[in-house]
All heavy atoms as an XYZ file, in Angstrom:
981
protein
N       0.839     -1.137      0.060
C       0.072      0.006     -0.004
C       0.904      1.219      0.006
O       1.736      1.354      0.834
C      -0.841     -0.016      1.255
C      -1.875      1.054      1.313
S      -3.189      0.941      2.579
C      -2.943     -0.537      3.430
N       0.708      2.120     -0.933
C       1.517      3.300     -1.008
C       0.790      4.584     -0.666
O      -0.336      4.716     -1.055
N       1.452      5.467      0.035
C       0.925      6.783      0.313
C       1.951      7.809      0.010
O       3.105      7.522      0.047
C       0.564      6.912      1.824
C      -0.444      5.827      2.231
C      -0.058      4.604      2.841
C      -1.813      6.051      2.093
C      -0.934      3.721      3.264
C      -2.695      5.138      2.550
C      -2.265      3.980      3.099
N       1.421      8.952     -0.356
C       2.401     10.003     -0.722
C       1.864     11.304     -0.234
O       0.651     11.589     -0.320
C       2.502     10.072     -2.251
C       3.473     11.159     -2.710
C       3.507     11.156     -4.234
C       4.371     12.366     -4.700
N       4.372     12.415     -6.162
N       2.658     12.191      0.328
C       2.239     13.536      0.765
C       2.112     14.326     -0.591
O       2.934     14.383     -1.405
C       3.340     14.180      1.575
C       3.510     13.501      2.880
C       4.744     14.193      3.626
C       2.345     13.548      3.733
N       0.926     14.908     -0.717
C       0.594     15.732     -1.917
C       1.194     17.135     -1.852
O       1.807     17.540     -0.889
N       1.101     17.810     -2.988
C       1.587     19.174     -3.047
C       0.628     20.230     -3.452
O       0.906     21.386     -3.534
C       2.846     19.171     -3.987
O       2.424     18.885     -5.245
N      -0.606     19.810     -3.816
C      -1.629     20.703     -4.193
C      -2.171     21.561     -3.042
O      -2.335     20.916     -1.989
C      -2.723     20.007     -4.972
C      -3.685     20.875     -5.619
C      -4.526     20.129     -6.656
O      -4.081     19.271     -7.366
O      -5.801     20.439     -6.658
N      -2.534     22.759     -3.215
C      -3.144     23.495     -2.210
C      -4.480     24.116     -2.667
O      -4.642     24.395     -3.832
C      -2.286     24.648     -1.689
O      -2.000     25.518     -2.781
C      -0.952     24.130     -1.183
N      -5.333     24.355     -1.669
C      -6.690     24.913     -1.962
C      -7.006     26.010     -1.004
O      -8.195     26.545     -0.961
C      -7.751     23.868     -1.962
C      -7.629     22.906     -3.183
C      -8.922     22.163     -3.228
N      -9.036     21.454     -4.483
C      -8.386     20.352     -4.727
N      -7.723     19.737     -3.843
N      -8.527     19.719     -5.912
N      -6.187     26.348      0.016
C      -6.537     27.389      0.957
C      -7.385     26.920      2.133
O      -7.874     27.723      2.946
N      -7.654     25.586      2.267
C      -8.462     25.040      3.331
C      -7.542     24.648      4.430
O      -6.623     23.879      4.217
C      -9.294     23.845      2.845
C     -10.151     24.262      1.611
C     -10.128     23.290      3.941
C     -10.580     23.087      0.787
N      -7.773     25.169      5.643
C      -6.767     24.894      6.778
C      -7.478     24.215      7.913
O      -7.139     24.477      9.041
C      -6.097     26.144      7.189
C      -5.154     26.656      6.132
C      -3.919     25.873      5.997
C      -2.925     26.464      5.023
N      -1.872     25.598      4.667
N      -8.522     23.462      7.754
C      -9.183     22.768      8.850
C      -9.203     21.253      8.713
O      -9.551     20.777      7.600
C     -10.667     23.305      8.860
O     -11.383     22.599      9.887
N      -8.869     20.588      9.731
C      -8.840     19.126      9.590
C     -10.205     18.498     10.075
O     -10.389     17.334      9.996
C      -7.733     18.585     10.426
O      -7.878     18.823     11.813
N     -11.099     19.389     10.577
C     -12.345     18.802     11.114
C     -13.328     18.421      9.886
O     -13.951     17.507     10.067
C     -13.054     19.933     11.948
C     -12.305     20.183     13.236
C     -12.964     21.245     14.056
C     -12.148     21.497     15.309
N     -12.706     22.472     16.153
N     -13.317     19.221      8.943
C     -14.242     18.928      7.725
C     -13.315     18.747      6.564
O     -13.363     19.421      5.585
C     -15.195     20.137      7.535
C     -16.167     20.301      8.619
O     -16.697     19.259      9.101
O     -16.315     21.436      9.088
N     -12.530     17.640      6.609
C     -11.507     17.400      5.596
C     -12.168     17.116      4.250
O     -12.959     16.126      4.134
C     -10.677     16.227      6.025
O     -10.038     16.504      7.211
C      -9.606     15.977      4.997
N     -11.927     17.934      3.234
C     -12.496     17.633      1.914
C     -11.684     16.466      1.288
O     -10.473     16.363      1.363
C     -12.309     18.900      1.137
C     -11.498     19.824      1.949
C     -11.270     19.164      3.278
N     -12.375     15.483      0.780
C     -11.751     14.283      0.197
C     -12.185     14.291     -1.374
O     -13.349     14.430     -1.661
C     -12.277     13.064      0.885
C     -11.829     13.027      2.334
C     -11.686     11.769      0.119
C     -12.317     11.935      3.159
N     -11.168     14.160     -2.172
C     -11.425     14.191     -3.606
C     -10.812     12.862     -4.199
O      -9.706     12.432     -3.836
C     -10.567     15.359     -4.261
C     -11.030     16.672     -3.720
C     -10.319     17.275     -2.703
C     -12.109     17.345     -4.225
C     -10.692     18.512     -2.207
C     -12.506     18.576     -3.732
C     -11.809     19.174     -2.709
N     -11.592     12.332     -5.088
C     -11.152     11.120     -5.831
C     -10.409     11.592     -7.171
O     -11.007     12.459     -7.836
C     -12.291     10.215     -6.184
C     -12.911      9.578     -4.999
C     -13.955      8.666     -5.472
N     -14.223      7.764     -4.260
C     -13.544      6.710     -3.983
N     -12.537      6.331     -4.695
N     -13.809      6.012     -2.854
N      -9.247     11.032     -7.413
C      -8.547     11.438     -8.581
C      -7.585     10.337     -8.985
O      -7.259      9.446     -8.181
C      -7.883     12.756     -8.509
C      -6.719     12.881     -7.522
C      -6.168     14.263     -7.451
C      -5.144     14.547     -8.546
N      -4.411     15.728     -8.417
N      -7.116     10.446    -10.218
C      -6.048      9.475    -10.660
C      -4.782     10.010     -9.979
O      -4.343     11.058    -10.173
C      -5.960      9.511    -12.165
C      -4.909      8.523    -12.710
C      -4.829      8.468    -14.149
C      -3.820      7.462    -14.561
N      -3.856      7.181    -16.000
N      -4.161      9.011     -9.263
C      -2.870      9.283     -8.607
C      -1.809      8.529     -9.280
O      -2.046      7.512    -10.015
C      -2.985      8.909     -7.116
C      -4.054      9.713     -6.274
C      -4.110      9.173     -4.871
C      -3.713     11.153     -6.347
N      -0.544      8.770     -8.968
C       0.563      8.064     -9.430
C       0.458      6.541     -9.174
O      -0.170      6.148     -8.190
C       1.916      8.508     -8.919
C       2.251      9.925     -9.272
C       3.483     10.337     -8.570
O       4.410      9.505     -8.326
O       3.692     11.639     -8.302
N       0.992      5.753    -10.028
C       0.918      4.329     -9.856
C       1.446      3.873     -8.462
O       2.466      4.352     -8.038
C       1.800      3.540    -10.942
C       1.657      2.085    -10.885
C       2.510      1.433    -11.971
C       2.354     -0.107    -11.960
N       3.101     -0.775    -12.965
N       0.630      3.117     -7.793
C       1.036      2.603     -6.434
C       0.587      3.510     -5.325
O       0.822      3.167     -4.152
N       0.156      4.695     -5.614
C      -0.251      5.701     -4.634
C      -1.783      5.576     -4.389
O      -2.547      5.733     -5.324
C       0.142      7.124     -5.000
C      -0.386      8.169     -3.970
C       1.666      7.212     -5.178
N      -2.137      5.338     -3.141
C      -3.534      5.164     -2.832
C      -4.224      6.487     -2.304
O      -5.394      6.689     -2.493
C      -3.765      4.122     -1.794
C      -3.240      2.714     -2.224
C      -3.428      1.731     -1.060
C      -3.989      2.255     -3.527
N      -3.385      7.347     -1.583
C      -3.858      8.578     -1.138
C      -2.849      9.595     -0.869
O      -1.679      9.242     -0.804
N      -3.210     10.878     -0.767
C      -2.261     11.949     -0.516
C      -2.999     12.880      0.409
O      -4.163     13.330      0.177
C      -1.930     12.730     -1.757
C      -1.182     11.956     -2.818
C      -0.872     12.746     -4.067
O      -1.395     13.904     -4.234
O      -0.162     12.153     -4.900
N      -2.264     13.333      1.467
C      -2.717     14.450      2.375
C      -2.092     15.706      1.776
O      -0.882     15.706      1.443
C      -2.313     14.130      3.783
N      -2.870     16.735      1.721
C      -2.250     18.018      1.171
C      -2.165     19.085      2.197
O      -2.892     19.060      3.189
C      -3.231     18.512     -0.027
C      -3.243     17.535     -1.090
O      -2.311     17.248     -1.729
N      -4.437     16.919     -1.355
N      -1.280     20.096      1.974
C      -1.023     21.096      2.910
C      -2.255     21.908      3.283
O      -2.368     22.494      4.382
C       0.051     22.090      2.389
C       1.523     21.603      2.565
O       1.828     20.936      3.480
N       2.356     21.922      1.580
N      -3.248     21.929      2.374
C      -4.446     22.700      2.673
C      -5.504     22.021      3.504
O      -6.556     22.457      3.745
C      -5.133     23.191      1.350
C      -5.567     22.015      0.479
O      -5.536     20.892      0.886
O      -5.937     22.329     -0.659
N      -5.127     20.728      3.900
C      -6.083     19.974      4.674
C      -6.918     18.996      3.969
O      -7.688     18.198      4.416
N      -6.890     19.120      2.581
C      -7.657     18.173      1.733
C      -6.928     16.854      1.583
O      -5.750     16.725      1.885
C      -7.947     18.798      0.375
O      -6.720     18.871     -0.348
N      -7.648     15.812      1.181
C      -7.131     14.508      0.950
C      -7.552     14.015     -0.476
O      -8.734     14.222     -0.880
C      -7.616     13.471      2.001
C      -7.079     13.877      3.440
C      -7.287     12.095      1.609
C      -7.606     13.024      4.485
N      -6.603     13.437     -1.123
C      -6.873     12.796     -2.460
C      -6.901     11.294     -2.189
O      -6.069     10.759     -1.518
C      -5.822     13.097     -3.439
C      -5.742     14.490     -3.906
C      -4.506     14.982     -4.397
C      -6.833     15.382     -3.854
C      -4.394     16.356     -4.805
C      -6.722     16.706     -4.279
C      -5.450     17.194     -4.754
N      -7.918     10.680     -2.746
C      -8.007      9.193     -2.725
C      -7.982      8.680     -4.211
O      -8.637      9.330     -5.056
C      -9.398      8.807     -2.098
C      -9.519      9.351     -0.715
C      -9.568      7.251     -2.114
C      -8.469      8.702      0.254
N      -7.289      7.634     -4.449
C      -7.162      7.051     -5.731
C      -8.601      6.705     -6.234
O      -9.429      6.152     -5.573
C      -6.343      5.810     -5.720
O      -6.485      5.133     -6.973
N      -8.872      7.092     -7.497
C     -10.153      6.829     -8.072
C     -10.343      5.360     -8.282
O     -11.477      4.789     -8.496
C     -10.321      7.506     -9.455
C      -9.303      6.994    -10.505
C      -9.600      7.728    -11.844
C      -8.753      7.126    -12.864
N      -9.065      5.683    -13.269
N      -9.287      4.481     -8.121
C      -9.351      3.033     -8.293
C      -9.823      2.383     -6.988
O     -10.100      1.134     -7.000
C      -7.971      2.503     -8.685
C      -7.509      3.035     -9.974
O      -8.405      3.336    -10.903
O      -6.333      3.271    -10.225
N      -9.941      3.066     -5.901
C     -10.414      2.463     -4.642
C     -11.954      2.495     -4.671
O     -12.603      3.542     -4.880
C      -9.900      3.232     -3.441
C      -8.391      3.133     -3.357
C     -10.471      2.703     -2.177
C      -7.675      3.916     -2.284
N     -12.514      1.348     -4.330
C     -13.977      1.185     -4.298
C     -14.603      2.073     -3.171
O     -14.207      1.908     -1.986
C     -14.355     -0.263     -4.082
C     -15.884     -0.550     -4.104
C     -16.094     -1.920     -3.927
C     -17.645     -2.131     -3.874
N     -18.016     -3.602     -3.573
N     -15.535      2.965     -3.514
C     -16.167      3.771     -2.511
C     -16.840      2.885     -1.432
O     -17.498      1.926     -1.803
C     -17.206      4.598     -3.296
C     -16.670      4.594     -4.710
C     -15.939      3.272     -4.884
N     -16.653      3.322     -0.167
C     -17.319      2.605      0.943
C     -16.597      1.281      1.348
O     -16.951      0.620      2.255
N     -15.503      0.984      0.702
C     -14.725     -0.303      0.982
C     -13.863     -0.048      2.223
O     -13.594      1.062      2.679
C     -13.810     -0.596     -0.228
O     -12.803      0.399     -0.319
N     -13.444     -1.171      2.775
C     -12.463     -1.181      3.923
C     -11.239     -0.485      3.565
O     -10.632      0.274      4.298
C     -12.216     -2.581      4.340
C     -11.545     -2.686      5.652
S     -12.329     -1.930      7.095
C     -13.744     -2.963      7.266
N     -10.767     -0.700      2.231
C      -9.553     -0.053      1.826
C      -9.690      1.464      1.764
O      -8.798      2.163      2.298
C      -9.222     -0.503      0.394
C      -7.853      0.074     -0.079
C      -7.522     -0.427     -1.489
O      -8.447     -0.516     -2.329
N      -6.275     -0.587     -1.730
N     -10.830      1.954      1.390
C     -11.125      3.418      1.487
C     -11.059      3.944      2.872
O     -10.451      4.976      3.129
C     -12.422      3.768      0.792
C     -12.776      5.227      0.826
C     -14.162      5.552      0.374
O     -15.115      4.999      0.974
O     -14.349      6.322     -0.542
N     -11.668      3.216      3.824
C     -11.680      3.667      5.201
C     -10.217      3.692      5.720
O      -9.812      4.660      6.483
C     -12.504      2.714      6.072
C     -13.974      2.815      5.770
C     -14.771      1.880      6.565
C     -16.187      1.846      6.178
N     -17.037      0.800      6.679
N      -9.351      2.699      5.422
C      -8.031      2.710      5.830
C      -7.214      3.850      5.275
O      -6.501      4.501      6.038
C      -7.385      1.418      5.401
C      -7.830      0.131      6.206
C      -7.214     -1.198      5.664
O      -6.486     -1.133      4.623
O      -7.466     -2.188      6.259
N      -7.367      4.131      3.935
C      -6.632      5.228      3.309
C      -7.059      6.550      3.866
O      -6.232      7.416      4.242
C      -6.802      5.156      1.830
C      -6.212      6.355      1.178
C      -6.207      3.855      1.256
N      -8.368      6.726      4.060
C      -8.859      8.003      4.618
C      -8.309      8.163      6.034
O      -7.859      9.315      6.420
C     -10.380      8.114      4.623
C     -10.879      9.291      5.372
C     -10.823      8.197      3.157
N      -8.353      7.175      6.825
C      -7.821      7.265      8.262
C      -6.310      7.607      8.259
O      -5.879      8.450      8.984
C      -8.118      5.896      9.007
O      -9.505      5.664      8.995
C      -7.568      5.926     10.414
N      -5.558      6.834      7.334
C      -4.149      7.115      7.316
C      -3.861      8.570      6.925
O      -3.099      9.266      7.580
C      -3.548      6.152      6.214
C      -2.117      6.300      5.979
N      -1.198      5.369      6.569
C      -1.282      7.166      5.325
C       0.049      5.733      6.193
N      -0.039      6.823      5.505
N      -4.463      9.043      5.786
C      -4.279     10.397      5.356
C      -4.794     11.480      6.282
O      -4.309     12.549      6.461
C      -4.840     10.556      3.925
C      -4.213      9.666      2.870
C      -2.748      9.782      2.758
O      -2.136     10.867      2.995
O      -2.062      8.768      2.364
N      -5.855     11.063      7.021
C      -6.396     12.072      8.004
C      -5.352     12.248      9.120
O      -5.316     13.371      9.689
C      -7.702     11.480      8.605
O      -8.704     11.511      7.598
N      -4.592     11.257      9.489
C      -3.646     11.401     10.460
C      -2.552     12.373     10.010
O      -2.089     13.280     10.729
C      -3.006      9.998     10.861
C      -1.730     10.112     11.816
C      -2.122     10.716     13.140
C      -0.946     10.605     14.062
N      -1.030     11.577     15.191
N      -2.169     12.223      8.760
C      -1.209     13.189      8.219
C      -1.783     14.606      8.188
O      -1.063     15.525      8.601
C      -0.818     12.811      6.706
C       0.031     11.558      6.622
N       1.078     11.349      7.416
C      -0.017     10.627      5.701
C       1.712     10.226      7.020
N       1.059      9.738      5.992
N      -3.048     14.691      7.805
C      -3.743     16.076      7.794
C      -3.715     16.676      9.219
O      -3.503     17.899      9.346
C      -5.115     15.931      7.176
N      -4.047     15.867     10.159
C      -4.089     16.353     11.591
C      -2.683     16.784     12.010
O      -2.550     17.857     12.614
C      -4.630     15.264     12.452
C      -4.758     15.667     13.941
C      -5.285     14.509     14.690
C      -5.281     14.865     16.190
N      -5.659     13.720     17.051
N      -1.638     16.049     11.672
C      -0.332     16.394     12.066
C       0.131     17.623     11.338
O       0.905     18.446     11.909
C       0.637     15.176     11.750
C       0.475     14.060     12.752
O      -0.174     14.211     13.805
O       1.080     13.001     12.446
N      -0.290     17.809     10.084
C       0.016     19.065      9.370
C      -0.607     20.246      9.946
O      -0.066     21.295     10.179
C      -0.245     18.951      7.894
C       0.670     17.974      7.137
S       0.444     18.005      5.356
C      -0.839     16.773      5.190
N      -1.961     20.044     10.313
C      -2.695     21.185     10.910
C      -2.100     21.607     12.282
O      -2.150     22.776     12.648
C      -4.184     20.734     11.151
N      -1.475     20.636     13.009
C      -0.959     20.941     14.338
C       0.521     21.496     14.278
O       1.033     21.888     15.218
C      -0.968     19.712     15.230
O       0.013     18.798     14.779
N       1.077     21.359     13.041
C       2.461     21.871     12.859
C       3.456     20.778     13.169
O       4.715     21.030     12.996
N       3.044     19.605     13.464
C       3.920     18.447     13.734
C       4.600     18.023     12.409
O       5.769     17.579     12.454
C       3.218     17.297     14.360
C       4.016     16.167     14.786
C       3.164     15.199     15.600
C       4.066     14.127     16.266
N       3.289     13.275     17.187
N       3.837     17.973     11.334
C       4.304     17.551     10.048
C       4.199     18.672      8.989
O       3.127     19.378      9.016
C       3.514     16.385      9.626
C       3.726     15.770      8.215
C       5.151     15.209      8.092
C       2.712     14.667      7.962
N       5.075     18.875      8.182
C       5.006     19.870      7.115
C       5.867     19.361      5.901
O       6.770     18.546      6.200
N       5.682     19.902      4.841
C       6.448     19.520      3.672
C       6.385     20.512      2.588
O       5.510     21.358      2.400
C       6.001     18.150      3.125
C       4.588     18.078      2.688
C       4.322     18.367      1.346
C       3.591     17.862      3.531
C       3.031     18.395      0.885
C       2.288     17.939      3.132
C       1.984     18.164      1.754
O       0.653     18.184      1.350
N       7.361     20.468      1.708
C       7.388     21.248      0.499
C       7.953     20.299     -0.620
O       8.035     19.130     -0.384
N       8.091     20.889     -1.794
C       8.562     19.999     -2.925
C       9.884     19.398     -2.665
O      10.142     18.324     -3.158
C       8.670     20.888     -4.162
C       7.254     21.347     -4.659
O       6.275     20.664     -4.373
O       7.217     22.347     -5.401
N      10.732     19.966     -1.765
C      12.055     19.477     -1.636
C      12.375     19.032     -0.174
O      13.534     18.847      0.181
C      13.108     20.523     -2.101
C      13.060     21.783     -1.300
O      12.167     21.980     -0.505
O      13.921     22.656     -1.556
N      11.362     18.980      0.679
C      11.613     18.595      2.086
C      10.366     18.048      2.803
O       9.306     18.263      2.334
C      12.162     19.781      2.890
C      11.117     20.799      3.116
N      10.707     21.687      2.254
C      10.359     21.054      4.209
C       9.753     22.457      2.763
N       9.545     22.078      4.002
N      10.635     17.414      3.836
C       9.582     16.961      4.850
C      10.069     17.423      6.191
O      11.223     17.205      6.463
C       9.264     15.431      4.809
C       8.356     15.030      5.977
C       8.798     14.998      3.455
N       9.260     18.018      6.976
C       9.589     18.442      8.311
C       8.771     17.693      9.288
O       7.463     17.762      9.221
C       9.495     19.926      8.505
C      10.043     20.494      9.730
C      10.152     22.043      9.794
N      11.060     22.449      8.771
C      10.711     23.185      7.730
N       9.435     23.539      7.469
N      11.598     23.564      6.843
N       9.287     16.999     10.296
C       8.566     16.218     11.221
C       9.170     16.461     12.576
O      10.399     16.259     12.804
C       8.559     14.732     10.910
C       7.677     13.895     11.765
C       6.307     14.029     11.698
C       8.242     13.078     12.760
C       5.472     13.272     12.521
C       7.425     12.315     13.590
C       6.040     12.375     13.433
O       5.209     11.660     14.226
N       8.394     16.880     13.549
C       8.809     17.144     14.969
C      10.038     18.111     14.855
O      10.975     17.870     15.693
C       9.151     15.917     15.662
C       7.845     15.202     16.147
O       6.853     15.859     16.309
N       7.928     13.857     16.407
N      10.049     19.094     14.041
C      11.081     20.055     14.024
C      12.271     19.696     13.294
O      13.271     20.568     13.123
N      12.404     18.526     12.745
C      13.555     18.045     11.955
C      13.210     18.032     10.503
O      12.134     17.610     10.064
C      14.055     16.699     12.460
C      15.345     16.244     11.783
C      16.032     15.096     12.436
C      17.315     14.800     11.808
N      17.968     13.657     12.371
N      14.144     18.499      9.621
C      13.898     18.629      8.183
C      14.636     17.501      7.474
O      15.843     17.302      7.667
C      14.314     20.004      7.679
O      13.549     20.965      8.400
C      13.982     20.065      6.171
N      13.929     16.898      6.547
C      14.512     15.788      5.747
C      14.413     16.210      4.229
O      13.303     16.548      3.825
C      13.748     14.475      5.970
C      13.686     14.067      7.419
C      12.589     14.426      8.278
C      14.661     13.265      7.963
C      12.603     14.098      9.612
C      14.654     12.860      9.282
C      13.625     13.304     10.054
O      13.576     12.979     11.444
N      15.536     16.110      3.521
C      15.529     16.432      2.105
C      14.633     15.437      1.272
O      14.646     14.215      1.575
C      16.947     16.416      1.602
C      17.123     17.008      0.279
N      16.963     18.313      0.015
C      17.331     16.425     -0.938
C      17.164     18.520     -1.325
N      17.395     17.470     -1.930
N      13.952     15.956      0.349
C      13.041     15.186     -0.524
C      13.300     15.456     -1.952
O      13.308     16.652     -2.358
C      11.603     15.572     -0.097
C      10.494     15.028     -0.870
C       9.167     15.681     -0.372
N       8.057     15.032     -0.966
C       6.809     15.516     -1.090
N       6.662     16.724     -0.620
N       5.912     14.871     -1.645
N      13.433     14.429     -2.765
C      13.492     14.685     -4.239
C      13.278     13.351     -4.981
O      13.526     12.215     -4.503
C      14.811     15.234     -4.614
C      16.045     14.338     -4.399
C      17.347     14.981     -4.833
O      17.671     16.108     -4.450
O      18.057     14.323     -5.635
N      12.640     13.516     -6.119
C      12.354     12.338     -6.982
C      11.703     11.198     -6.343
O      12.056     10.007     -6.539
C      13.672     11.885     -7.703
C      14.377     12.991     -8.535
C      15.679     12.527     -9.139
C      16.326     13.679     -9.898
N      17.570     13.334    -10.443
N      10.720     11.447     -5.529
C       9.981     10.387     -4.848
C      10.672      9.700     -3.719
O      10.214      8.684     -3.221
N      11.753     10.309     -3.270
C      12.547      9.713     -2.108
C      12.773     10.763     -1.092
O      12.776     12.036     -1.389
C      13.802      9.148     -2.613
C      13.613      7.938     -3.513
C      14.982      7.310     -3.831
C      14.801      6.185     -4.822
N      14.230      4.956     -4.192
N      13.010     10.332      0.163
C      13.343     11.220      1.255
C      14.573     10.695      1.910
O      14.734      9.542      2.175
C      12.172     11.243      2.266
C      10.969     11.745      1.656
C      12.578     12.066      3.528
C       9.683     11.577      2.435
N      15.503     11.607      2.195
C      16.785     11.215      2.889
C      16.474     11.179      4.336
O      16.240     12.096      5.040
C      17.908     12.187      2.575
C      19.240     11.637      3.031
C      20.366     12.466      2.468
C      21.792     11.743      2.728
N      22.801     12.526      2.125
N      16.625      9.882      4.873
C      16.341      9.599      6.275
C      17.439      8.720      6.828
O      17.726      7.685      6.264
C      14.997      8.948      6.368
C      14.571      8.635      7.802
C      14.163      9.619      8.595
C      14.506      7.305      8.245
C      13.737      9.374      9.941
C      14.131      7.040      9.503
C      13.674      8.093     10.306
O      13.298      7.806     11.671
N      18.034      9.162      7.937
C      19.114      8.390      8.544
C      20.206      8.084      7.599
O      20.721      6.950      7.598
C      18.588      7.121      9.275
C      17.812      7.453     10.457
O      17.923      8.503     11.110
N      16.959      6.592     10.943
N      20.531      9.014      6.740
C      21.710      8.881      5.849
C      21.416      8.109      4.573
O      22.301      7.937      3.771
N      20.176      7.638      4.314
C      19.924      6.867      3.097
C      18.544      7.374      2.490
O      17.700      7.932      3.093
C      19.855      5.425      3.283
C      18.822      4.950      4.345
C      18.962      3.417      4.563
C      17.934      2.999      5.637
N      17.896      1.597      5.777
N      18.499      7.205      1.141
C      17.384      7.696      0.397
C      16.299      6.538      0.354
O      16.613      5.464      0.027
C      17.706      8.029     -1.014
C      18.467      9.312     -1.135
C      19.870      9.479     -1.170
C      17.958     10.653     -1.093
N      20.122     10.843     -1.143
C      19.019     11.516     -1.214
C      16.651     11.114     -1.069
C      18.854     12.884     -1.203
C      16.480     12.533     -1.034
C      17.524     13.409     -1.147
N      15.149      6.882      0.863
C      14.098      5.911      0.982
C      12.786      6.416      0.299
O      12.503      7.593      0.277
C      13.710      5.736      2.565
C      14.988      5.266      3.304
C      12.580      4.700      2.767
C      14.803      5.257      4.747
N      12.099      5.476     -0.343
C      10.938      5.833     -1.118
C       9.800      6.502     -0.137
O       9.650      6.032      0.894
C      10.203      4.570     -1.704
C      10.994      4.001     -2.874
O      11.838      4.769     -3.485
O      10.892      2.792     -3.077
N       9.171      7.550     -0.658
C       8.144      8.200      0.070
C       7.067      7.171      0.393
O       6.872      6.185     -0.378
C       7.478      9.296     -0.786
C       8.453     10.468     -1.013
C       7.663     11.595     -1.836
O       6.497     11.430     -2.161
O       8.333     12.574     -2.013
N       6.443      7.267      1.551
C       5.410      6.273      1.957
C       6.071      5.155      2.729
O       5.178      4.342      3.253
N       7.285      5.037      2.860
C       7.869      3.881      3.561
C       7.462      3.955      5.026
O       7.339      4.933      5.706
C       9.409      3.898      3.499
O       9.995      2.987      4.360
N       7.286      2.700      5.572
C       6.913      2.595      6.984
C       8.075      2.836      7.855
O       7.941      2.837      9.107
C       6.385      1.149      7.227
C       5.037      0.905      6.644
C       4.497     -0.488      6.967
C       3.113     -0.677      6.331
N       2.575     -2.037      6.803
N       9.271      3.103      7.264
C      10.414      3.456      8.110
C      10.357      4.927      8.711
O      10.967      5.154      9.749
C      11.681      3.396      7.248
C      12.095      1.985      6.933
C      13.478      1.888      6.200
O      14.429      2.520      6.769
O      13.492      1.292      5.152
N       9.610      5.754      8.057
C       9.516      7.095      8.491
C       8.627      7.224      9.802
O       7.519      6.552      9.807
C       8.929      8.081      7.464
C       9.739      8.084      6.164
C       9.140      7.742      4.964
C      11.069      8.390      6.205
C       9.824      7.751      3.786
C      11.825      8.351      5.009
C      11.221      8.049      3.793
N       8.976      7.938     10.761
C       8.126      8.073     11.924
C       6.769      8.678     11.670
O       5.775      8.231     12.352
C       8.956      9.003     12.933
C       9.887      9.674     12.071
C      10.180      8.794     10.860
N       6.604      9.571     10.740
C       5.246     10.092     10.410
C       4.343      9.044      9.696
O       3.212      9.104      9.908
C       5.368     11.414      9.563
C       6.117     11.270      8.288
C       5.630     10.921      7.049
C       7.529     11.445      8.122
N       6.592     10.892      6.111
C       7.833     11.240      6.751
C       8.559     11.768      8.913
C       9.117     11.344      6.189
C       9.866     11.920      8.385
C      10.138     11.668      7.057
N       4.997      8.115      9.017
C       4.260      7.028      8.321
C       3.884      5.956      9.419
O       2.790      5.388      9.455
C       5.040      6.388      7.188
C       5.189      7.261      6.009
C       3.820      7.667      5.363
O       2.843      7.049      5.580
O       3.903      8.598      4.572
N       4.780      5.745     10.334
C       4.525      4.772     11.459
C       3.271      5.211     12.198
O       2.351      4.441     12.527
C       5.656      4.620     12.356
C       6.863      3.776     11.754
C       7.998      3.730     12.760
C       9.154      3.047     12.186
N      10.375      3.014     13.022
N       3.168      6.537     12.482
C       2.057      7.042     13.218
C       0.746      6.943     12.409
O      -0.253      6.572     12.979
C       2.315      8.562     13.554
N       0.886      7.215     11.131
C      -0.337      7.112     10.287
C      -0.828      5.656     10.081
O      -1.987      5.358     10.044
C      -0.011      7.737      8.890
N       0.208      4.773      9.851
C      -0.164      3.317      9.744
C      -0.772      2.785     11.015
O      -1.639      1.969     11.079
C       1.027      2.501      9.398
C       1.305      2.513      7.861
C       2.364      3.251      7.331
C       0.453      1.779      6.961
C       2.591      3.186      5.966
C       0.709      1.794      5.654
C       1.768      2.537      5.091
O       2.004      2.552      3.737
N      -0.357      3.268     12.175
C      -0.817      2.887     13.477
C      -2.387      3.179     13.548
O      -3.150      2.347     14.003
C      -0.048      3.577     14.630
C      -0.471      3.132     16.048
C       0.345      3.737     17.075
C      -0.103      3.392     18.435
N       0.637      4.014     19.513
N      -2.705      4.381     13.010
C      -4.101      4.818     12.991
C      -4.883      3.856     12.031
O      -5.999      3.355     12.377
C      -4.255      6.251     12.612
C      -3.770      7.149     13.719
C      -4.537      7.036     15.034
O      -5.803      6.995     14.997
O      -3.896      6.875     16.087
N      -4.388      3.744     10.878
C      -5.149      2.966      9.809
C      -5.220      1.459     10.124
O      -6.156      0.834      9.770
C      -4.644      3.205      8.392
O      -3.240      2.800      8.322
N      -4.216      0.987     10.804
C      -4.264     -0.426     11.204
C      -5.392     -0.702     12.224
O      -5.879     -1.879     12.310
C      -2.916     -0.884     11.888
C      -1.778     -1.059     10.840
O      -2.157     -1.103      9.577
O      -0.641     -1.195     11.192
N      -5.818      0.264     12.938
C      -6.942      0.112     13.880
C      -8.309     -0.266     13.131
O      -9.147     -0.923     13.743
C      -7.077      1.345     14.732
C      -5.982      1.693     15.686
C      -6.307      3.028     16.353
C      -5.150      3.382     17.225
N      -5.328      4.697     17.902
N      -8.403      0.102     11.891
C      -9.618     -0.135     11.118
C      -9.925     -1.604     11.071
O     -11.050     -2.047     11.280
C      -9.489      0.399      9.692
C      -9.282      1.910      9.710
C     -10.664      0.026      8.827
C     -10.438      2.722     10.292
N      -8.896     -2.493     10.845
C      -9.167     -3.932     10.781
C      -8.566     -4.615     11.986
O      -8.272     -5.828     11.936
C      -8.398     -4.468      9.503
C      -9.269     -4.349      8.268
O     -10.483     -4.399      8.365
N      -8.676     -4.019      7.185
N      -8.309     -3.875     13.076
C      -7.657     -4.428     14.270
C      -6.427     -5.226     13.929
O      -6.122     -6.262     14.408
C      -8.651     -5.246     14.991
C      -9.811     -4.541     15.494
O      -9.619     -3.474     16.064
N     -10.944     -5.056     15.380
N      -5.615     -4.646     12.976
C      -4.420     -5.247     12.545
C      -3.346     -5.289     13.616
O      -2.407     -6.131     13.604
C      -3.849     -4.576     11.325
C      -4.691     -4.791     10.037
C      -4.123     -4.090      8.842
C      -4.970     -4.220      7.670
N      -4.434     -3.457      6.501
N      -3.425     -4.339     14.528
C      -2.460     -4.264     15.631
C      -3.143     -3.949     16.897
O      -4.118     -3.473     16.979
C      -1.472     -3.158     15.379
C      -0.490     -3.616     14.198
C       0.737     -2.688     14.205
C       1.679     -3.181     13.136
N       2.841     -2.490     13.041
């Protein structure tokens, strides 16, 4: 399951009424949380499915963290808990190595997967 932090903005800064949009996303990407508080869901995910709930929960955690200032990003970086990580070409430099965006190695992804795993009581 792949997730990617989006880069589109719409001027919406509330995580309470998160707007969710279905759209074609990059191959392997199921959802994106955007700086403006919106979430993109892959148009290939069946509406109302368990997978949709998992992706929305995962991306909502990112949106909440962005709204609180815990998580932030730009085209060339991700900032988490005050530390900045370089980002380019779909990878983020973490602990001295380049890792694909969405990897469960990142602490912000671990937190989001922890939330989405609750949907199916996976953990």
